[in-house]
TIVEX-223042 format. One line per field, with one value per residue: y, z, x of N, C-alpha, C, O in turn; residue in one letter. Coordinates in steps of 0.02 Angstrom, whole numbers, plus 32768, in hexadecimal, padded with zeros to 4 digits. Layout:
// TIVEX-223042
nc2 c(Y, ...)
nc3 c(Z, ...)
nc1 c(X, ...)
cac2 c(Y, ...)
cac3 c(Z, ...)
cac1 c(X, ...)
cc2 c(Y, ...)
cc3 c(Z, ...)
cc1 c(X, ...)
oc2 c(Y, ...)
oc3 c(Z, ...)
oc1 c(X, ...)
resn c(A, ...)
END
This chain:
// TIVEX-223042
nc2 c(EBA2, EB1A, EAFD, EA81, EA07, EA1B, EA06, E97E, E95C, E984, E97E, E91A, E8D7, E8B8, E85F, E7F9, E7CC, E79E, E736, E6E0, E6C2, E67E, E60F, E5D9, E5AF, E550, E4F4, E4CD, E48F, E426, E3DD, E3BB, E369, E302, E2CE, E2A5, E24D, E1F1, E1DA, E170, E149, E19E, E1DA, E232, E28D, E2C6, E2FF, E360, E3AF, E3E2, E42C, E48A, E4CC, E509, E55E, E5B3, E5F0, E633, E687, E6D5, E718, E75A, E7AF, E7FE, E839, E87C, E83E, E835, E7EC, E76B, E754, E753, E6DE, E679, E681, E66B, E5E9, E5AC, E5B9, E56C, E4F0, E4D8, E4CB, E45D, E3F4, E3F4, E3CD, E34F, E30C, E2FA, E2BE, E257, E214, E1B0, E1C9, E225, E1D7, E1CA, E181, E1A5, E233, E286, E320, E336, E2CA, E253, E24E, E2BD, E350, E3FC, E439, E3E0, E3B7, E439, E486, E473, E441, E4AB, E50B, E53A, E5A1, E592, E593, E60D, E66F, E67C, E6B8, E732, E763, E773, E7D1, E83C, E853, E87A, E8F0, E93E, E949, E993, EA08, EA37, EA52, EAD9, EB4D)
nc3 c(396D, 3937, 3921, 3902, 3945, 39C5, 39B7, 39BB, 3A3C, 3A88, 3AB5, 3A4F, 3A09, 3A6C, 3ABC, 3A5F, 3A45, 3AC6, 3AD6, 3A6F, 3AA1, 3B19, 3AE3, 3A9A, 3B00, 3B3E, 3AD4, 3ABA, 3B34, 3B37, 3ABF, 3AD3, 3B45, 3B13, 3AAC, 3AF0, 3B51, 3B14, 3A87, 3A2C, 3A2A, 39DC, 3966, 38F5, 391B, 398D, 3959, 390C, 3973, 39A3, 3933, 3934, 39AA, 3987, 3923, 396F, 39C1, 3961, 392B, 399A, 39B2, 3935, 3930, 39A1, 3984, 390E, 3892, 3812, 3798, 37BA, 3820, 37D7, 378B, 37EE, 3839, 37D9, 37B3, 382D, 3836, 37C8, 37F2, 3869, 3832, 37D7, 3827, 388D, 3847, 3815, 388E, 38BE, 3854, 381E, 3885, 388F, 382B, 3862, 38C1, 3930, 39A9, 39C3, 39B7, 3A24, 3A6A, 3AE2, 3B01, 3B1D, 3AA9, 3A61, 39FD, 39FC, 399B, 3988, 3969, 3942, 39A2, 3A17, 3A95, 3AC8, 3ADD, 3A61, 3A40, 39EB, 396F, 3964, 397F, 390F, 38B0, 38EE, 38F3, 386A, 3846, 3895, 3860, 37DF, 37FB, 3832, 37C4, 376D, 37B8, 37B4, 372F, 36C5, 36A0)
nc1 c(07ED, 078E, 06DC, 06B1, 06ED, 06B9, 062E, 0622, 0630, 05C7, 0519, 04B0, 0515, 0573, 0528, 0511, 0596, 05B4, 0554, 057F, 05FD, 05DD, 059A, 0604, 065B, 0609, 05F5, 067A, 069B, 063B, 0658, 06DE, 06D6, 0683, 06D4, 0747, 0712, 06B5, 06C6, 06BF, 063A, 05E9, 0633, 0624, 05C0, 05FB, 066D, 0631, 05FF, 0677, 069E, 0637, 0658, 06D4, 06A6, 0654, 06B3, 0702, 069F, 067F, 06FB, 070A, 069B, 06B3, 072E, 071D, 072B, 06DC, 06C7, 06F3, 0698, 061F, 0633, 0646, 05CF, 056D, 0591, 0579, 04EC, 04C4, 04F9, 04AE, 042F, 043E, 0478, 041A, 03A4, 03CD, 03E4, 0364, 031C, 036D, 03C3, 0423, 0480, 04D4, 050B, 04BF, 0451, 03CF, 035D, 0369, 0385, 03C1, 0408, 0491, 04DE, 04C3, 04E1, 051B, 04D0, 0467, 03BD, 039F, 03DD, 0395, 03BA, 03FD, 03A1, 0377, 03CB, 043E, 03FF, 03BB, 041D, 047D, 042A, 0409, 048B, 04AB, 044A, 0476, 04F6, 04D2, 048B, 04F0, 0544, 04F4, 04EA, 056C, 0580, 058C, 050A)
cac2 c(EB5F, EB09, EAE6, EA3C, E9D6, EA27, E9EB, E937, E951, E99E, E968, E8D8, E8B8, E89B, E825, E7C5, E7B1, E779, E6F7, E6B4, E6AC, E64B, E5D3, E5BE, E58B, E515, E4C4, E4B3, E460, E3EB, E3B6, E39F, E331, E2CC, E2AF, E283, E219, E1BD, E1E8, E134, E140, E1C4, E205, E267, E2C0, E2E8, E329, E39A, E3D9, E406, E45E, E4C0, E4F2, E533, E592, E5E4, E616, E661, E6BA, E703, E742, E785, E7E4, E82A, E85C, E8A0, E819, E82B, E7B6, E72B, E74E, E73D, E698, E64B, E682, E649, E5A2, E596, E5B2, E530, E4B6, E4CD, E4B2, E41B, E3C4, E3F0, E3A4, E309, E2ED, E2E8, E294, E21E, E219, E17E, E1E7, E246, E1A7, E1D0, E14C, E1C4, E27B, E2A8, E356, E337, E289, E24C, E254, E2FA, E385, E440, E44A, E3AD, E3CF, E482, E4A5, E46E, E437, E4EC, E537, E554, E5DA, E589, E5A2, E654, E69A, E691, E6E6, E772, E779, E78A, E810, E870, E863, E8A1, E933, E961, E959, E9CA, EA45, EA4E, EA66, EB1F, EB52)
cac3 c(397C, 390E, 3945, 38EF, 3979, 39FE, 39AB, 39CA, 3A84, 3AAB, 3A9F, 3A32, 39F8, 3AAA, 3ACE, 3A2D, 3A53, 3B05, 3AC8, 3A49, 3ACF, 3B45, 3ABB, 3A89, 3B3B, 3B47, 3A9F, 3AC6, 3B6C, 3B23, 3A8D, 3AF2, 3B6F, 3AE9, 3A87, 3B20, 3B78, 3AF0, 3A40, 3A05, 3A28, 39A4, 394F, 38C7, 3943, 39BB, 392F, 38FB, 39AF, 39A4, 38FD, 394D, 39DB, 3962, 3901, 39A1, 39D6, 392A, 3926, 39D3, 39A5, 38FB, 3942, 39D2, 3969, 38D2, 3856, 37F7, 3766, 37DF, 3843, 37A6, 3778, 3826, 384D, 37A3, 37BB, 3868, 3826, 379C, 381C, 3895, 3809, 37BC, 385D, 38AE, 381F, 3815, 38D1, 38C6, 381D, 3812, 38B8, 3883, 3800, 3890, 38F3, 396B, 39B1, 39C2, 39AB, 3A64, 3A6D, 3B25, 3B0B, 3B22, 3A68, 3A3E, 39EE, 3A09, 3968, 3984, 396E, 3939, 39E0, 3A4C, 3AD4, 3ADD, 3AD9, 3A1C, 3A37, 39AE, 3933, 3964, 3982, 38CE, 388F, 390D, 38DD, 3825, 3846, 38B2, 382F, 37A8, 3814, 3838, 3781, 3754, 37DF, 37A0, 36E9, 36BD, 3679)
cac1 c(07D4, 0754, 06A1, 06A2, 06FA, 068D, 05EC, 0623, 0635, 058D, 04D7, 04A3, 0555, 058F, 04FF, 051F, 05D8, 05AF, 0530, 05AB, 0631, 05C0, 058F, 0646, 0673, 05DF, 0603, 06BD, 0696, 0615, 067B, 071B, 06C2, 066B, 070B, 0773, 06F0, 0691, 06CA, 06AD, 05F1, 05CC, 066A, 060E, 059C, 0629, 0698, 0607, 05FF, 06B7, 069A, 060C, 067F, 0704, 067F, 063F, 06EE, 0712, 066A, 0689, 0735, 0700, 066C, 06D2, 0768, 070C, 073C, 0699, 06C6, 06F6, 0658, 05ED, 063F, 0639, 0588, 0548, 05A1, 0555, 04A5, 04BE, 0506, 0475, 03F7, 044D, 047F, 03D9, 0377, 03E6, 03DC, 031E, 0303, 0399, 03F7, 0458, 04B3, 0503, 0521, 0494, 041F, 038D, 035D, 0364, 03B7, 03DF, 0428, 04DA, 04FF, 04AD, 0511, 0503, 049F, 0432, 0378, 03A2, 03F5, 0362, 03DB, 0416, 0366, 0375, 03F9, 0467, 03D7, 03A9, 0458, 0498, 03FA, 0415, 04CE, 04A7, 0424, 04A1, 052B, 04B2, 047B, 0530, 055D, 04CB, 04FA, 05AF, 057F, 0574, 04CC)
cc2 c(EB53, EAF2, EA9D, EA09, E9DE, EA07, E9A0, E92A, E96E, E97D, E921, E8B3, E896, E85C, E7EB, E7A4, E787, E736, E6C7, E699, E675, E609, E5B2, E595, E54B, E4DF, E4A5, E480, E420, E3BF, E397, E363, E2F5, E2A8, E289, E246, E1E0, E1C8, E1AD, E129, E163, E1F5, E23E, E29F, E2E8, E313, E368, E3C9, E402, E43C, E499, E4EB, E521, E56C, E5C8, E60F, E649, E698, E6ED, E733, E773, E7BD, E817, E855, E881, E87F, E806, E7F2, E772, E71F, E736, E6F3, E669, E648, E661, E5FD, E585, E58A, E574, E4F0, E4A5, E4B0, E46B, E3E6, E3BC, E3C4, E35B, E2E7, E2D8, E2B6, E254, E21E, E1E8, E199, E209, E217, E1AB, E197, E167, E210, E2A3, E2DF, E35B, E2F6, E28B, E25C, E295, E32B, E3C9, E451, E416, E3CD, E41C, E4A7, E4A2, E465, E478, E521, E55B, E592, E5D0, E597, E5ED, E681, E6AB, E6C0, E72C, E78F, E795, E7CC, E84A, E884, E88B, E8E8, E95D, E976, E993, EA0C, EA62, EA66, EAAD, EB21, EB79)
cc3 c(3957, 3939, 3937, 3926, 39B4, 39F4, 39BA, 3A15, 3AAB, 3A8F, 3A87, 3A21, 3A34, 3ABF, 3A9F, 3A39, 3A93, 3AFB, 3AA1, 3A75, 3AFE, 3B1F, 3AA7, 3AC4, 3B46, 3B13, 3AA6, 3AFE, 3B59, 3AF3, 3AAA, 3B1C, 3B45, 3AC6, 3AB6, 3B3F, 3B4E, 3AA4, 3A16, 3A00, 39EC, 3989, 3920, 38EF, 396E, 3995, 391A, 3936, 39B3, 396E, 3913, 397E, 39B9, 3940, 3933, 39B9, 39A0, 3923, 395E, 39C5, 396B, 390A, 3971, 39B4, 3927, 3891, 3833, 37C3, 3788, 3804, 3813, 3796, 37B2, 3839, 3818, 37A7, 37F7, 3859, 37FA, 37C6, 3849, 386D, 37F0, 37F3, 3883, 3888, 381E, 3859, 38DE, 3893, 3813, 3845, 38AE, 3857, 382A, 38C5, 3933, 396D, 39AF, 39B9, 39EB, 3A69, 3AB1, 3B33, 3B0D, 3AE1, 3A44, 3A33, 3A01, 39D8, 3960, 3990, 396D, 3979, 3A19, 3A91, 3AF1, 3AD5, 3A96, 3A11, 39F9, 396D, 392D, 395E, 393D, 38A7, 38AB, 38F7, 3897, 3821, 3861, 3881, 37F5, 37BD, 381B, 37F4, 3763, 3777, 37CA, 3758, 36E3, 368F, 363A)
cc1 c(0794, 071A, 0693, 06B2, 06CB, 0649, 05E9, 0620, 05FB, 054E, 04D3, 04E4, 0575, 0569, 050D, 0563, 05D6, 058B, 055B, 05E3, 0619, 05B5, 05D1, 0661, 064B, 05EE, 0649, 06BD, 0674, 063D, 06BB, 070A, 06AC, 06A4, 0739, 0752, 06D2, 068E, 06B1, 0662, 05D1, 0601, 0654, 05EC, 05CC, 065C, 0671, 0602, 063F, 06B9, 0670, 0632, 06B1, 06DF, 066A, 067A, 0701, 06DE, 0671, 06C2, 0728, 06CF, 068D, 070A, 075A, 0721, 06FB, 0696, 06C8, 06B5, 0621, 05F5, 062D, 05F0, 055D, 0553, 057B, 050B, 049A, 04C8, 04CB, 043A, 0402, 0450, 043D, 03A8, 038D, 03DB, 0394, 0306, 032C, 03D2, 0431, 0490, 04E9, 051F, 04F9, 0462, 03D8, 0395, 0359, 039A, 03DA, 0404, 0474, 04FE, 04EE, 04E6, 04F4, 04CB, 0467, 03ED, 0376, 03B6, 03C4, 0382, 03F9, 03DF, 0361, 03A0, 0425, 0441, 03C9, 03E6, 0475, 046A, 0404, 0459, 04CD, 0481, 044F, 04D8, 050E, 04A4, 04BA, 054B, 0536, 04DC, 053E, 05B1, 0565, 0538, 04D5)
oc2 c(EB7E, EAD5, EA7D, E9E1, E9AC, E9F0, E985, E8F3, E970, E964, E8F3, E877, E85F, E82A, E7B1, E767, E751, E703, E68B, E65F, E644, E5D3, E575, E55D, E516, E4A4, E469, E44A, E3E9, E383, E35D, E32F, E2BC, E26B, E252, E212, E1A6, E1BF, E1B7, E104, E148, E231, E275, E2DA, E325, E346, E39E, E406, E43D, E472, E4D3, E529, E55B, E5A5, E603, E64B, E684, E6D2, E729, E770, E7AE, E7F5, E853, E88F, E8A2, E8A0, E7CC, E7CC, E744, E6E7, E709, E6CE, E637, E613, E63F, E5D6, E54D, E557, E54E, E4C0, E46B, E481, E441, E3B3, E385, E39B, E32E, E2AC, E2AA, E288, E220, E228, E1F5, E183, E20A, E22B, E192, E17F, E144, E22A, E2DE, E2D0, E380, E2EC, E2BF, E276, E2A1, E32E, E3CD, E473, E41E, E3F9, E43B, E4E0, E4CB, E47E, E47A, E55C, E594, E5B3, E600, E5A5, E608, E6B4, E6E6, E6EB, E75D, E7CB, E7C9, E7F9, E882, E8BF, E8BA, E917, E998, E9AD, E9C0, EA41, EA9E, EA8A, EABC, EAFC, EB82)
oc3 c(3957, 396E, 395C, 3935, 39D3, 3A24, 39C4, 3A2A, 3AE8, 3A57, 3AA5, 3A2A, 3A2E, 3AD1, 3AB5, 3A37, 3A95, 3B14, 3AB0, 3A6F, 3B09, 3B38, 3AA3, 3ABA, 3B54, 3B24, 3A9A, 3AF7, 3B68, 3AFD, 3A9A, 3B18, 3B52, 3AC2, 3AA6, 3B47, 3B62, 3A85, 39E2, 39D5, 39CE, 3993, 3924, 38E4, 3974, 39AE, 3917, 392D, 39C5, 3979, 3908, 397D, 39CD, 393F, 3923, 39C5, 39AF, 3916, 3953, 39CC, 3970, 38F2, 396A, 39C8, 390C, 385E, 3836, 37C3, 3775, 3807, 3824, 3793, 37A8, 3848, 3828, 379F, 37F4, 386C, 3806, 37BD, 384F, 3884, 37F3, 37EF, 3897, 38A7, 3827, 385B, 3904, 38A3, 3800, 3832, 38C4, 385C, 3818, 38F0, 3967, 3939, 399B, 39B3, 39E9, 3A6C, 3AB8, 3B6B, 3B00, 3AE2, 3A0D, 3A5A, 3A14, 39EB, 3935, 39BA, 3993, 3983, 3A47, 3AC3, 3B2C, 3AC8, 3A93, 39DD, 39D4, 393A, 38F6, 393C, 3932, 3882, 3886, 38EB, 3889, 37FD, 3847, 3879, 37DD, 3798, 380B, 37EC, 3744, 3757, 37CD, 3746, 36FA, 365E, 3614)
oc1 c(0767, 0724, 066D, 0685, 06B8, 062B, 05B3, 060E, 05FD, 054E, 04ED, 04E8, 058E, 0588, 0513, 0568, 05F4, 05A2, 055D, 05F6, 063C, 05C5, 05D5, 067A, 0668, 05F4, 0652, 06DB, 068C, 0643, 06CB, 072B, 06C0, 06A5, 0750, 0771, 06D5, 065A, 0692, 064C, 05A3, 05FC, 066F, 05FC, 05C6, 0672, 068E, 05FF, 063E, 06D3, 0682, 062C, 06B7, 06F8, 066E, 0672, 070D, 06F0, 066A, 06BA, 0739, 06D9, 0683, 0713, 0787, 0727, 06E5, 0665, 06A3, 069C, 05FA, 05C4, 060A, 05D5, 052C, 0524, 0561, 04EF, 046B, 04A3, 04B8, 0419, 03D5, 042F, 042B, 0386, 0363, 03C9, 0387, 02DF, 0310, 040C, 0469, 04C9, 0524, 0546, 050F, 044B, 03AA, 03CD, 0347, 03D5, 040A, 041D, 0492, 0536, 0508, 0516, 04B9, 049B, 043C, 03E5, 0351, 03A3, 03C7, 0367, 040B, 03ED, 0349, 0399, 0430, 0460, 03CB, 03E4, 0485, 0481, 0406, 045F, 04EC, 0496, 044C, 04E7, 052F, 04AF, 04BB, 0565, 0553, 04DD, 0548, 05E0, 052E, 0533, 04A5)
resn c(M, S, A, Q, P, R, T, R, T, I, G, V, G, R, V, L, V, A, L, Y, G, I, L, A, I, A, A, L, G, R, S, S, F, Q, I, I, D, R, F, D, E, A, P, V, A, F, T, L, S, A, V, A, A, V, V, Y, V, L, A, T, L, S, L, A, L, G, W, D, R, V, A, W, V, T, I, S, F, E, L, A, G, V, L, V, V, G, A, L, S, L, L, A, P, A, V, L, G, L, H, D, A, N, P, F, G, R, E, A, T, V, W, S, A, F, G, A, G, Y, L, F, V, P, L, V, L, P, V, L, G, I, L, W, L, R, A, R, R, R, A, E, T, P, A)
END
């Protein structure tokens, strides 16, 4: 039996997968409600919430199952999304179909204001994910 799968289920890896799983559930719930209840109010923003939800689900699965390439892609995409959507939501909210930059407002996305509505977890989590993936890659590379 290889030690590689075990390293994903203990310590920091376990916490990271759990955090991604929680965020995936939160983003799925939020985006589903927004799309079902009031999609016409801010279709661009609510579509971005759904994209974020899919990214979090894929990141959770890829981290848990050892799909490192998929994890790199999804987590990098997540970081880019948080930075771009976060900046747009503050500097030009109308581009996203938002009336204001309130991260707790009706129209806010998961990534609005860099994830302020989620205590900035969407901003910090991909950085931690990338650092963990890099550390794992270094640990697996023979010296």
